[in-house]
C-alpha positions as CSV (number, residue, x, y, z in Angstrom):
1,M,40.3,19.4,13.6
2,N,40.1,15.9,12.1
3,V,39.5,17.3,8.6
4,A,42.6,19.5,8.8
5,F,44.8,16.9,10.4
6,A,46.7,16.0,7.2
7,S,47.3,19.7,6.4
8,I,48.6,20.2,9.9
9,G,50.9,17.3,9.5
10,E,52.3,18.8,6.3
11,D,53.2,22.0,8.1
12,F,55.1,20.3,10.9
13,H,57.8,18.6,8.9
14,G,59.3,15.6,10.6
15,A,56.7,15.3,13.3
16,S,55.5,11.8,14.0
17,I,51.8,10.8,14.1
18,T,52.2,10.5,17.9
19,D,53.4,14.1,18.1
20,L,50.6,15.3,15.9
21,S,48.0,13.4,17.8
22,W,48.6,15.7,20.8
23,I,47.1,18.6,18.7
24,L,43.8,16.6,18.6
25,N,44.1,15.5,22.2
26,G,44.7,19.1,23.4
27,Y,41.7,20.3,21.4
28,A,39.5,17.6,22.9
29,I,40.7,18.0,26.4
30,I,40.2,21.8,26.4
31,Y,36.8,21.4,24.7
32,A,35.7,18.8,27.3
33,A,37.0,20.8,30.3
34,L,35.2,24.0,29.2
35,L,31.9,22.5,28.0
36,I,30.1,22.1,31.3
37,P,31.3,25.3,33.0
38,L,30.6,27.5,30.0
39,G,27.2,25.8,29.5
40,R,26.4,26.6,33.1
41,L,27.4,30.3,32.7
42,A,25.1,30.4,29.6
43,D,22.3,29.0,31.6
44,R,22.9,31.6,34.3
45,Y,23.3,34.7,32.1
46,G,21.3,33.7,29.0
47,R,21.9,31.8,25.8
48,K,22.1,34.9,23.7
49,T,24.8,36.4,26.0
50,G,26.8,33.2,26.0
51,F,26.5,33.0,22.2
52,M,27.6,36.6,21.7
53,L,30.5,36.1,24.1
54,G,31.6,32.9,22.3
55,L,31.3,34.7,18.9
56,A,33.4,37.6,20.2
57,V,36.1,35.2,21.5
58,F,36.1,33.4,18.2
59,T,36.3,36.6,16.2
60,L,39.2,38.0,18.3
61,S,41.0,34.6,18.0
62,S,40.6,34.6,14.2
63,L,41.8,38.1,14.0
64,G,44.9,37.2,16.0
65,C,45.6,34.3,13.7
66,A,45.1,36.5,10.7
67,L,47.6,39.2,12.0
68,S,50.2,36.6,13.1
69,P,53.4,36.5,11.0
70,L,53.3,34.1,8.1
71,S,56.5,32.3,8.9
72,G,56.9,29.0,10.7
73,P,54.6,26.0,11.0
74,S,51.5,28.0,11.6
75,S,51.6,29.7,8.2
76,G,48.8,27.6,6.7
77,S,48.6,24.5,4.7
78,G,51.2,24.6,2.0
79,S,51.5,28.3,1.7
80,S,55.1,28.3,0.6
81,R,54.3,25.5,-2.0
82,R,51.5,27.6,-3.5
83,R,53.9,30.5,-4.1
84,G,56.3,28.1,-5.9
85,Q,59.0,28.2,-3.2
86,P,60.6,25.0,-2.0
87,H,59.6,23.9,1.5
């Protein structure tokens, strides 16, 4: 997330650094809230099962992002600028 922060800021025109920091805060809060419960489930049902479930969720999420429309702020870093269109 921190590596992509500048690119995220470019896609959200007019957003302040305070507004953008909520993206990082949301990621950290969700990660922290799920770390212990999901680790406990992995201990209960096995590491491989936990890993495979996490991989499946990641893959489905990535597929959802790939199939989403390419308009609006979530279109990727500078996608309209790469095609030579004004932003």
